[in-house]
N, C-alpha and C positions, 0 to 999 in steps of 0.2 A: 590445416588449422584455420578456422575462420577468423578473419581480421576483426578486431573490435569495432563497433559502430563509432563513427566520429561524431562527437557531441560538440555543439557550439557552446561557447562560453555564455552564461546568462547575461553578463555585462555587455556582450556584443549585440544582443537581440534588439534593444531599443533602436540602435543605429540601423540594423537590418530592416526593422519594421518601418522606420521613417523613410528609408530609401525606397522600399516597396510602395509606401503610401504616396510618395512624390511621383513615382512612375504612374500609379493608378490615377491619381488626381489629374496629372497632366494629360493622360490619354483619354479619360472618360469625363473629366470635369468633376469638381468637388461634389456638386449636388448629386450626381449619379453614382459616385463611388460607393462601394459597399465594403464593410469591414472584412467580410469573407473573401473578397477578391484580394484585398491587401494581405490577408493572412496567407492565402494561397501563393501569392507572389513572394512572400517572405519565407515560404516553406514551413509555416507554423500552423497550429490550429487556431480557430477563431478565439477560443478560450485563452490561449496563450497570449494573443495580442491584447486582450482585455486586462491581462495581468499588468501590463505596462501602460496602456492608454485606455481610458474609459470610453472614449468616443473618437470618431474621425475628426471632430473639431479640435480635440486635444492634440491629435497628431499634427494638424495644420498649425496650431499654435506653437508646438515644439519645433516645427520646421522654420517658422518665423524666428523663433529664438536663436536658432543656429545660423541664420542668414541675416536678414535685415536688422534684427535687434542687435546683433553683434556690431554691425556698422554704426548704429545709433550710439551704442555704448562706447565704441572707439572714438566717435566724434565728441562724446561727452568728456572722455578722458583727455582728449586733445585740447578741448576748450579749457578744462581745469588747469592743465599744465602750461598752455601757451597763450591764452587769450590776452592777459595783461602784459605778458612779456613782449609779444610781437603779433598784434591782431591780424596784420596782412598776411604774414607767413602762416598763421593758424588757419585763416580762411582759405588760402591757396591749398594748404595741406589737406584740409578737410574735404574740399571739392575733389582733389585728386584721389583721395582715399575712397570716397563714395563712388565715383565713376569707375575707378579701377576694380573695386570689389563687385559692384553690381553689374559689371560687364560680363561676369562669369555666369553662364546660364544656370548652373546649379545653385547659385546664390540668389539670382533674381526670380527663380521659379515660384517660390512661396509668395513673395510680394505680388507677383502677377496674378496668382490665384486669388489672393485677397481682393485685388482690384476687380477681378471678374465676378466675385461672389459677394462683395460687400453689401449690395442692396438686398440680397436674399438672406443674408446671415448677419444681421446688425450686431450681434454679440461679437462675432469675429472682427467686424469693422471697428468696434469700440476697443477691442483688445489691441488691434494694430495701431489705432490712434494713440492709446495710452502708452504702449510699449515701444513704439518706433517713432511715430510722428512727433509726439510731445517731447520725447527725449532728444530727438534731433533738433527740434526747434529751440529747446532750452539751451542747447549747446551753441547753436548759431547766434541766438540772442545774446549770450554772454560775450561772444567774440565781437559782434557788431557793437554792443554797448561799450566795450572796452575801447574799440577803435574810435567811436564817436567822442568818448570822454577824453581820449588822448589827442584828438584832432587829426588822427590818421585818416578817418572817414568823415565825410560831411554828415550833418544831422539829417536823418531820413526817418520815415515811419517804419519802424521795425517790421510790422506785419507785411508791408509791401516788399521790403528787402528779403524777408524770408521766402516769399513766393518767387522772387527773382532768382534765388539760389536753388530752391527746390525744383523749380520748373525744368531747367535743363537736364537735371539728373533723371527725372521721370521721363522726359522726352527721349533721352538717350536709350533708356531701358526699353521703351515701347517701340521705338523705330528700329532697334537692333534685334527685337524678338517678335512681338506680335505683328508688326507691320513691315518686317524685313522683306526686301525684294532682291532678286538677283541683279547684280550690277550696282548696288548701293556702295558708296565709297567706304573703305575700311579706315576707320579712325582709331588711332592708338589712344586708349583711354587717358593715359597720363598727359599726353600732348593735348588732347581735347580739353582736359581739365585746365591746363595752363592757359590755353587760348580763351576759354570761357571765363576764367578768373580775370584775365586782362579786360575783357569786355565789361564784366560786371564791376570790377574795381574802379574803372574809369568813371563809372556813375556814382561811386561812393567818395572819391577823393575830393577835397575842397576845391572849389573853383579858383582860378587865378585871381589875384586882387582886382584887376581891371574888369573882371566879369561880375564881381560880387555886388556892385552898386547898381547894376542894371535892373 
């Protein structure tokens, strides 16, 4: 008796398509990737792929949603819950969360693709700006503002402080992926986040009284 064909559940297909898309995007580059190659990698027809995603741009946006956008949303939730309660703890927790999560190659892959293709695909760049960068900046702004209002942090220009916190996260992702070399020191993300937080927070804390009048 012939065994029945094993059918994949329809609800599993979007995840299979996105996994295949990420593989193809990473190997060939987003611009060169073809939907038929993604379909073949997923074991589906090209038409079946289009039932779930109208374009490869939609696939990359979906990959961002399940990676960097989740980090931004988590940071937003953290700011809402803890910014006014303890700004320093919220800032430290947010930095640790971002570095620990984006240290995972499967999470940082989609943001790296956006970085590589932003100039050629401005709509994707705008999507990433709105969905990830703006959400993350709003969360950090809330934490920084609460800290300055409470006197936990000294008064600084928020746009400058945002870059100071975002820069190390981006640098860590790039150095450990695109620019990684054999022999690079292995830094545990949570420990790295704690040390970076110390460096950055020392620039935010109010100066001792005998320094303020200088």
